[in-house]
C-alpha positions in Angstrom: 131.0 199.8 177.6 127.5 198.8 176.6 124.3 199.9 178.4 123.6 198.1 181.6 120.2 197.1 180.2 122.0 194.6 178.0 123.0 192.5 181.0 120.7 189.5 180.7 119.7 187.2 183.5 121.0 184.1 181.9 124.2 185.2 180.3 126.8 187.9 180.8 126.1 189.2 177.3 128.5 192.2 177.6 131.4 189.8 178.4 130.3 187.5 175.6 130.2 190.3 173.1 133.8 191.2 173.9 134.7 187.9 172.2 133.2 189.0 168.9 135.4 191.7 167.2 133.0 192.1 164.2 130.2 193.3 166.4 132.1 196.4 167.5 131.7 198.5 164.3 129.3 201.0 162.8 127.2 200.5 159.6 126.2 203.7 157.9 127.2 205.6 161.0 125.2 203.5 163.4 126.3 200.7 165.7 125.8 197.3 164.0 122.8 195.2 165.2 123.3 191.7 163.6 120.1 189.8 163.4 121.0 187.5 160.5 122.3 184.6 162.5 120.1 182.0 160.7 122.2 182.7 157.6 125.6 182.6 159.4 126.8 183.4 162.9 129.7 185.6 163.7 132.9 184.1 165.1 134.4 184.5 168.6 138.1 185.1 169.2 138.4 181.5 170.3 137.6 180.4 166.7 139.5 183.2 165.0 142.7 182.5 167.1 142.3 178.7 166.4 142.5 179.4 162.7 145.7 181.4 163.1 147.2 178.8 165.5 146.6 176.0 163.0 148.3 177.8 160.1 151.0 179.2 162.3 152.0 176.0 164.1 150.7 172.6 162.7 149.7 173.1 159.1 150.2 169.8 157.4 148.2 167.0 155.7 146.7 164.4 158.0 146.6 160.6 158.3 149.4 160.2 155.8 152.7 161.4 157.3 155.0 160.2 160.0 156.7 163.5 160.5 156.0 165.8 163.5 153.6 168.3 161.9 151.5 165.7 160.2 151.1 163.8 163.4 150.1 166.9 165.3 147.6 167.9 162.7 146.1 164.4 162.7 145.8 164.3 166.4 144.1 167.7 166.5 141.6 166.7 163.7 140.7 163.5 165.5 140.4 165.3 168.8 137.9 167.6 167.2 135.9 164.6 165.9 135.8 163.2 169.4 134.6 166.5 170.8 131.8 166.6 168.2 130.9 163.0 169.0 130.5 163.8 172.7 128.7 167.0 171.9 125.9 165.3 169.9 126.1 162.2 172.1 127.0 159.8 169.3 128.1 156.3 170.4 131.4 156.4 168.5 133.7 159.0 167.0 133.7 157.2 163.6 130.0 157.9 163.3 131.0 161.6 162.8 131.8 162.3 159.1 133.3 165.6 158.2 131.6 167.2 155.2 131.5 170.6 153.5 128.3 171.4 155.4 124.7 170.4 155.8 124.0 170.6 152.1 127.0 168.3 151.3 125.8 165.9 154.0 122.4 165.6 152.5 123.9 165.0 149.0 126.2 162.4 150.4 123.4 160.3 151.8 121.2 160.8 148.7 123.9 159.8 146.3 125.1 156.9 148.5 121.5 155.6 148.6 121.3 155.5 144.8 124.7 153.9 144.4 123.7 151.3 147.0 120.4 150.5 145.1 118.4 151.3 148.2 115.6 153.1 146.4 113.6 152.0 143.4 110.3 152.5 141.6 107.4 152.3 144.0 109.4 153.5 147.0 108.5 156.8 148.7 110.5 159.6 150.3 108.7 161.9 152.6 109.9 165.5 152.9 108.3 168.1 155.1 106.9 171.3 153.7 109.1 173.3 156.1 112.4 172.5 154.3 115.2 174.6 153.0 115.9 174.0 149.3 119.0 171.9 150.4 116.7 169.3 152.0 114.4 169.2 149.0 116.4 169.2 145.8 118.8 166.3 146.5 115.8 164.0 147.3 114.0 165.2 144.1 117.0 164.2 142.1 117.2 160.9 143.9 113.6 160.2 143.1 113.9 161.2 139.5 116.9 158.9 139.0 115.4 155.9 140.8 111.7 156.2 139.9 110.8 156.6 143.5 108.0 159.1 144.6 108.6 162.3 146.6 105.7 163.1 149.0 105.2 166.2 151.0 104.3 166.3 154.7 101.9 169.2 155.1 102.0 172.1 157.5 99.3 174.3 159.0 98.9 178.1 159.1 101.0 178.2 162.3 103.9 176.7 160.4 103.7 173.4 162.2 103.8 169.9 160.7 100.3 168.4 160.6 101.0 165.1 162.5 97.7 163.4 161.5 98.6 163.8 157.9 102.1 162.7 158.5 100.9 159.5 160.0 98.6 158.9 157.1 101.4 159.4 154.6 103.6 156.7 156.2 103.3 153.3 154.6 105.2 150.1 153.8 106.5 151.9 150.8 108.2 154.7 152.8 111.9 154.3 152.7 113.1 157.7 154.0 111.6 160.6 156.0 113.5 163.8 156.1 112.8 167.1 157.9 114.5 169.9 159.8 115.0 170.0 163.5 114.3 173.8 163.4 113.0 175.7 160.4 115.4 178.3 159.0 112.5 180.4 157.7 110.0 180.3 160.5 111.9 179.0 163.6 109.5 176.1 164.1 110.9 173.4 166.3 109.7 170.0 165.1 108.9 167.0 167.3 111.9 165.0 166.1 111.6 162.1 168.6 107.9 161.5 167.8 108.4 161.8 164.1 111.3 159.4 164.1 109.4 156.8 166.1 106.6 156.9 163.7 108.9 156.6 160.7 110.7 153.7 162.3 107.4 151.9 163.0 106.8 152.1 159.2 110.3 150.7 158.5 111.8 154.0 157.2 115.1 155.7 157.8 115.1 159.3 159.2 117.4 162.1 158.1 117.3 165.3 160.2 118.6 168.6 159.0 120.0 170.1 162.2 121.7 173.2 160.7 119.5 175.6 162.6 119.4 173.5 165.8 123.1 173.2 166.4 123.6 176.8 167.7 120.4 176.9 169.8 119.8 173.6 171.6 121.5 170.5 172.9 121.5 167.5 170.5 121.4 163.9 171.6 121.3 161.7 168.5 120.9 158.5 170.5 117.9 159.8 172.4 116.4 161.1 169.2 117.1 157.7 167.6 117.6 159.4 164.2 119.5 157.5 161.4 121.2 160.6 160.1 121.8 164.0 161.5 123.6 166.9 159.8 124.7 170.4 160.7 127.1 173.1 159.5 130.0 174.8 161.3 129.3 178.3 160.1 125.8 178.5 161.7 127.3 177.3 165.1 130.0 180.0 165.5 132.5 178.0 163.5 134.2 178.3 160.1 132.5 178.1 156.7 133.0 175.1 154.4 132.9 172.5 157.2 130.0 170.4 158.5 129.1 167.1 160.1 127.1 164.1 159.1 126.2 161.6 161.9 124.9 158.2 160.9 124.1 155.0 162.7 127.1 152.7 162.3 125.4 149.8 160.5 123.8 152.1 158.0 127.0 153.9 157.2 128.8 150.6 156.8 126.2 149.4 154.3 126.2 152.6 152.2 128.4 152.8 149.1 131.1 155.6 149.1 130.1 159.1 148.1 133.3 160.0 146.4 136.4 158.1 145.3 140.0 159.1 145.7 142.7 159.3 148.4 142.1 158.7 152.1 138.9 156.6 151.5 140.7 153.5 150.3 142.2 150.4 152.0 144.0 149.1 148.9 143.9 149.9 145.2 144.8 147.9 142.1 143.6 148.3 138.5 141.5 145.2 139.1 139.8 146.1 142.4 139.7 148.7 145.1 138.7 148.0 148.7 137.5 150.8 150.9 138.7 152.1 154.3 136.5 151.7 157.3 134.5 154.5 158.9 134.8 157.5 159.0 137.4 157.6 156.2 135.2 155.7 153.7 133.2 159.0 153.2 136.1 161.5 153.5 137.9 161.2 150.1 140.8 163.5 149.5 142.5 166.1 151.7 139.8 167.2 154.2 139.1 170.8 155.3 141.7 170.2 158.0 141.6 173.8 159.4 137.8 173.8 159.4 137.5 170.4 161.2 140.0 171.4 163.9 138.5 174.8 164.4 135.0 173.4 164.5 136.2 171.7 167.7 137.1 175.1 169.1 133.6 176.4 168.3 132.1 173.4 170.1 134.3 174.2 173.1 133.1 177.8 173.1 129.4 176.7 173.0 129.9 174.2 175.8 131.8 176.7 178.0 128.8 179.0 177.9 126.3 176.2 178.1 123.6 175.3 175.5 120.9 175.3 178.2 121.8 178.9 179.2 122.0 179.9 175.5 118.5 178.4 174.9 117.0 180.2 177.9 118.6 183.5 176.8 117.3 183.2 173.2 113.8 182.3 174.4 113.8 185.6 176.3 114.9 187.4 173.1 112.1 185.8 171.1 109.5 186.6 173.7 110.7 190.2 174.0 110.8 190.7 170.2 107.3 189.2 169.6 105.8 191.5 172.2 107.5 194.6 170.9 106.9 193.8 167.2 103.2 193.4 167.8 103.1 197.1 168.6 103.5 197.9 164.9 100.3 198.5 163.0 99.9 196.0 160.2 102.4 193.5 161.7 101.9 190.0 160.4 103.9 187.1 161.8 104.5 184.3 159.3 104.4 181.1 161.2 103.4 181.2 164.9 104.4 177.7 166.1 104.0 176.8 169.7 107.6 175.7 169.8 109.9 178.2 168.2 113.6 179.0 168.3 116.1 181.3 166.7 114.0 183.3 164.2 110.9 185.4 163.6 109.6 185.9 160.0 107.2 188.8 159.5 105.6 191.2 157.0 104.2 194.7 157.5 100.9 195.3 155.7 101.3 197.4 152.5 105.1 197.4 152.6 107.5 195.3 150.5 110.0 193.4 152.8 112.9 194.4 150.6 112.1 198.1 151.0 111.9 197.8 154.8 115.2 195.8 154.8 117.1 198.4 152.9 115.9 201.2 155.2 116.8 199.1 158.3 120.3 198.6 156.9 120.7 202.3 156.6 120.1 202.4 160.3 122.6 199.7 161.1 120.2 196.8 161.5 121.1 193.6 159.6 118.0 191.5 158.9 117.4 189.0 156.0 114.8 189.6 153.4 113.5 187.2 150.7 112.4 183.6 150.6 115.3 182.3 152.7 115.9 179.4 150.3 112.5 178.1 151.3 110.2 179.0 148.4 107.6 176.2 149.1 106.9 177.8 152.5 106.4 181.2 150.9 104.1 179.6 148.3 102.1 178.0 151.1 101.5 181.4 152.7 101.0 183.0 149.2 103.7 185.6 149.8 106.9 186.4 147.9 109.1 186.5 151.0 109.5 187.9 154.5 111.7 189.9 156.7 113.5 187.6 159.1 115.1 188.5 162.4 117.2 185.7 163.7 119.0 185.7 167.0 122.3 184.5 168.5 123.8 184.2 172.0 125.4 187.7 171.7 122.2 189.5 170.9 120.3 191.6 173.5 116.9 192.9 174.3 118.4 196.4 173.9 119.3 195.6 170.3 115.7 194.4 169.7 114.5 197.8 171.1 116.9 199.5 168.6 115.4 197.4 165.8 111.9 198.5 166.9 112.9 202.2 166.7 114.3 201.6 163.2 111.2 199.7 162.1 108.9 202.5 163.3 111.0 205.0 161.3 111.0 202.8 158.2 107.2 202.3 158.4 106.7 206.0 158.8 108.9 206.8 155.8 107.3 204.2 153.5 103.8 205.0 154.4 
């Protein structure tokens, strides 16, 4: 049984941690403290058991068979789609497209835009300076192939988008604006609703990378009014290799297919192929059936706990961590946005983040070191990378205190 200090006001963390088998182990003879949730979250028994149940009871291909197992698998997959639709408050289930993850969702839209001839020379795509590489490279490729121009929305020293400069960049040439809901590198929470309104006033579409938001906050795509929203299962306590693309119905209908093959067709002849309606138009081939079904189990798990309670709990973790970490001499926080969630990036003066990370691992503390697939952010701050502590619903203030003890030891050893 864990220390009573780990009992948090908002969540019964002790009870929650019992649902995560991987957390109850030692690393280098020390109890594991897992603070790498921005890279991937651990999986609860509800998700692990759902994987086993699928392969033990209903494993079959979907949408194609009249036999019992195929029908059950199809129903389970579509029930999961419906759960996700309700979870993100989309208007219709067919606006939920199953993909391989956020990266795949971004590539889907960028390639479909090119195939639909929706971008040409003279058009502009605006990308924020806070982005993960996955929300930069596909748009660069799109601009290179179409002759459009990629423009960068600047950030300030706090790691926040400079709204005045964003407004100035918007013009009649802007076709798409893309940015993350929450930064994976800095934890900055962006003003999605305001940025979307401004983009729409300029006549542009909006694509939001919600990979880091999905495990931390409630999502209402209709209230946000975004044109596209994407997130990954593995960062929201679900399986790897599965994700979601939400899109406004009219836009999805107008976009050309991303891939060709089975499932996404209505009829095929050697003279002409007609495509299936949404969502199947963008789901060519056998889908990641297990992943899609089990993602529904992860959504159930989050909703049973309550995203509002999770957000409050994690705000307390961030507040406690910032206060404790400031005690270390030479501590430098990279990005100090007024609205922050999920992660803290930092450096300690005179010490290389990799060296600190290795010593922390020897003491059972799992943090991420490096550029976090966000090199432009590191270039902006003129640093090679950071240490990043990122939190999940099963983390505790007691674990933060353990991290602090380990940090103090690491600093003492390296200095």
